[in-house]
C-alpha positions in Angstrom: -14.5 1.2 10.8 -13.3 4.6 12.2 -11.1 6.6 9.8 -8.2 7.0 12.4 -7.7 3.2 12.3 -4.7 2.9 10.0 -4.1 -0.1 7.6 -0.6 -1.5 8.1 -0.7 -2.9 4.7 -1.7 0.4 3.0 1.0 2.3 4.9 3.6 -0.1 3.7 2.5 0.1 0.0 2.3 3.9 0.3 5.9 4.2 1.8 7.1 2.2 -1.3 5.1 4.4 -3.5 6.6 7.5 -1.9 9.9 6.1 -2.9 8.8 5.8 -6.5 8.5 2.2 -6.6 6.0 -0.8 -6.1 6.1 -2.7 -2.9 7.6 -6.2 -2.8 5.4 -8.8 -0.9 7.1 -12.1 0.0 5.2 -15.3 0.9 6.5 -18.3 3.1 4.5 -21.0 4.9 4.5 -20.9 8.7 6.5 -23.7 10.3 8.5 -24.6 7.2 10.9 -26.1 7.8 10.2 -25.4 11.4 8.7 -22.3 13.3 12.1 -20.5 14.0 13.2 -20.9 10.5 10.1 -19.2 9.1 10.6 -16.4 11.7 14.2 -16.1 10.5 13.2 -16.2 6.8 10.6 -13.6 7.3 13.1 -11.2 9.1 15.7 -11.8 6.2 12.9 -10.9 3.7 12.1 -7.6 5.5 15.9 -6.9 5.8 16.5 -7.4 2.1 13.9 -5.4 0.4 10.3 -6.9 1.2 7.7 -4.5 2.4 5.1 -6.8 3.3 5.4 -10.4 4.4 2.8 -12.9 3.7 2.7 -15.9 6.2 0.8 -19.0 5.0 -1.1 -21.4 7.4 -0.3 -25.0 6.2 -3.5 -26.8 5.3 -4.4 -30.2 4.3 -6.4 -29.3 1.1 -4.7 -26.3 -0.3 -7.0 -25.7 -3.5 -4.8 -22.7 -4.8 -1.2 -23.8 -4.1 1.1 -25.5 -6.5 3.3 -28.4 -5.9 6.3 -26.6 -4.3 4.1 -24.8 -1.8 2.0 -28.0 -1.2 5.2 -30.0 -0.5 6.2 -27.4 2.0 3.1 -27.1 3.9 2.6 -31.1 3.9 6.1 -31.2 5.6 5.2 -28.5 8.0 2.2 -30.4 9.1 4.0 -33.6 9.4 6.6 -31.9 11.5 3.8 -31.0 14.0 2.8 -27.4 12.9 -0.3 -26.3 14.7 -2.5 -23.3 13.6 -1.7 -21.3 16.8 1.9 -21.4 15.9 1.2 -18.8 13.3 0.9 -16.2 15.8 4.4 -17.0 17.1 5.7 -16.5 13.6 4.0 -13.2 13.0 5.1 -11.9 16.5 8.6 -12.9 15.9 8.8 -11.1 12.6 6.9 -8.0 13.7 9.2 -7.7 16.7 12.1 -7.5 14.6 11.1 -5.5 11.5 8.9 -2.8 10.2 7.3 -5.0 7.6 3.4 -5.4 7.6 2.9 -9.1 8.3 -0.4 -10.7 6.9 -1.5 -14.2 7.3 -2.7 -16.1 4.3 -5.1 -18.7 5.1 -7.9 -20.9 3.9 -10.9 -20.1 5.8 -11.6 -23.4 7.6 -8.7 -23.0 10.2 -10.1 -19.5 11.2 -13.5 -21.0 11.5 -12.2 -23.9 13.8 -10.4 -21.6 16.1 -13.3 -19.0 16.1 -13.1 -15.9 14.0 -13.1 -13.4 16.9 -10.6 -15.4 18.7 -8.2 -15.7 15.6 -8.7 -12.0 14.9 -7.8 -11.1 18.4 -4.7 -13.2 18.6 -3.5 -12.0 15.1 -3.8 -8.4 16.3 -2.1 -9.1 19.6 0.8 -10.6 17.6 1.1 -7.5 15.6 -0.4 -8.9 12.3 -1.7 -6.5 9.8 -4.6 -8.7 8.5 -5.7 -11.7 6.6 -5.5 -12.7 2.8 -8.4 -15.1 2.4 -8.2 -17.0 -1.0 -11.4 -19.1 -0.4 -13.7 -16.6 1.4 -15.7 -14.4 -0.7 -17.2 -11.0 0.5 -20.8 -12.4 0.3 -19.9 -14.9 3.1 -17.6 -12.8 5.2 -20.0 -11.0 7.6 -18.3 -12.6 10.7 -14.8 -11.4 9.3 -16.0 -8.0 8.5 -17.1 -7.6 12.3 -14.0 -9.1 13.8 -11.7 -7.2 11.4 -13.3 -3.9 12.1 -13.2 -4.8 16.0 -9.5 -5.4 15.9 -8.3 -3.1 13.1 -7.2 -5.8 10.7 -6.8 -5.6 7.0 -9.1 -7.7 4.7 -7.4 -8.8 1.5 -9.7 -10.6 -0.9 -8.8 -11.8 -4.4 -9.9 -11.0 -7.9 -9.1 -12.8 -11.0 -9.1 -12.4 -14.8 -12.6 -14.0 -14.7 -14.1 -11.6 -12.2 -17.1 -9.7 -13.6 -17.4 -5.8 -13.2 -20.0 -6.5 -10.5 -17.7 -9.0 -8.6 -14.8 -6.5 -9.0 -16.8 -3.7 -7.4 -18.0 -5.8 -4.6 -14.4 -7.1 -3.7 -12.9 -3.5 -3.9 -15.6 -2.4 -1.5 -15.0 -5.3 0.9 -11.1 -5.2 1.0 -8.9 -3.0 3.1 -5.2 -2.6 2.7 -5.0 -3.8 -0.9 -6.8 -6.0 -3.4 -4.8 -9.2 -4.5 -4.9 -9.5 -8.2 -4.4 -13.2 -9.4 -2.4 -12.8 -12.6 -3.5 -16.2 -14.1 -6.2 -18.8 -13.7 -4.9 -21.7 -12.0 -2.6 -22.5 -9.1 0.6 -21.0 -7.7 4.0 -22.0 -9.2 7.0 -20.4 -11.1 6.4 -19.5 -14.7 8.6 -18.3 -17.6 6.3 -15.3 -18.2 3.6 -13.4 -16.4 0.2 -13.4 -17.9 -0.8 -10.4 -20.0 -4.2 -10.4 -18.5 -2.7 -9.2 -15.3 -2.2 -5.7 -16.4 -5.9 -5.3 -17.6 -7.1 -6.8 -14.3 -5.1 -4.2 -12.3 -6.4 -1.4 -14.5 -10.0 -2.7 -14.2 -9.6 -3.2 -10.4 -8.2 0.3 -10.1 -11.2 1.6 -12.1 -13.6 -0.2 -9.8 -12.2 1.9 -7.1 -9.2 0.1 -5.6 -6.5 2.5 -4.3 -3.9 -0.5 -4.1 -3.7 -3.6 -6.2 -1.0 -6.0 -5.9 -0.3 -9.1 -8.2 0.5 -12.5 -7.3 0.8 -16.1 -9.0 3.6 -16.9 -11.5 6.0 -14.1 -10.2 9.5 -15.7 -9.9 12.4 -13.5 -11.0 13.3 -9.7 -11.1 12.3 -9.4 -14.7 8.8 -10.5 -13.7 8.8 -8.0 -10.7 10.0 -5.2 -13.1 7.2 -5.9 -15.6 4.4 -5.9 -12.9 5.9 -3.1 -11.0 5.2 -0.8 -14.0 1.6 -1.0 -13.5 0.8 -2.6 -10.1 1.1 -1.2 -6.6 2.8 -4.3 -5.3 4.4 -7.5 -6.4 3.7 -10.8 -4.8 6.4 -13.6 -4.8 5.6 -17.0 -3.3 6.9 -20.2 -4.8 10.4 -19.1 -5.6 11.0 -18.0 -2.2 9.6 -21.4 -0.9 12.0 -23.1 -3.2 14.9 -20.9 -1.9 14.3 -21.8 1.7 14.0 -25.6 0.8 17.2 -25.5 -1.4 19.4 -23.0 0.5 17.7 -22.0 4.0 17.4 -18.6 5.3 20.5 -17.1 3.4 19.0 -18.0 0.1 15.7 -16.3 1.1 17.7 -13.3 1.8 19.6 -13.4 -1.4 16.6 -14.0 -3.6 14.6 -11.3 -1.9 17.5 -8.9 -2.6 17.6 -9.9 -6.2 13.8 -9.5 -6.6 13.8 -6.1 -5.1 16.2 -4.9 -7.9 13.1 -5.0 -10.2 11.1 -2.6 -8.2 12.5 0.5 -9.6 14.3 1.5 -6.3 17.6 2.3 -8.0 15.9 4.6 -10.5 14.0 6.4 -7.7 17.3 7.1 -5.9 19.1 8.4 -8.9 
């Protein structure tokens, strides 16, 4: 990749850092409860403090997702969601906001559409790149080529179980940021954030990562505040999905505003 190609994710995280705070990354499934609602919710997140928006592709076998997200994605599929609709969601959000919009997807839907075709359509929709929870760098040659061709970010995951060698390989392969999984297990809200997350972020930075963002188990402003002290970004998913389920777009907007209070923004403006 040429140096002049700018990472949208990196730029969004760096803007937050320049304001003296961590970035807030909010996740919602595409097409839940319908395509327009997921566009409206993404815009609401961006307008209430989210720097990056993560849009998930509903998938029939979500190995990493907890019960709340599984239920939402199952409903989206039952309501007729098609993979190609994710580009409508991304385009709708990017047209209305400055947030970097990434798609989080298991690899099978990308392979079925064709890696180059998927990447081209994502870039045309204004997307920043992909978060790929079940794709490892060792098996990502086709994605490397397509992401370089279309200027897309490649966000791979690291976990507390990652070896030093695996951390180094993942950092080298990633562009935009590295996604640090705070706990072993599936997504879901928890009372506390794992203490292993801080060590994992430190180890990932030590392996050469410029930006490390933490997800899994982050559900309130206290969690955000705790993680923002050591990570470059904080990823919230399940709590936002529950918000749109229970209160629609307005609830997503309010929760995002509450979560952003933990980023350190008020301190930075003082």
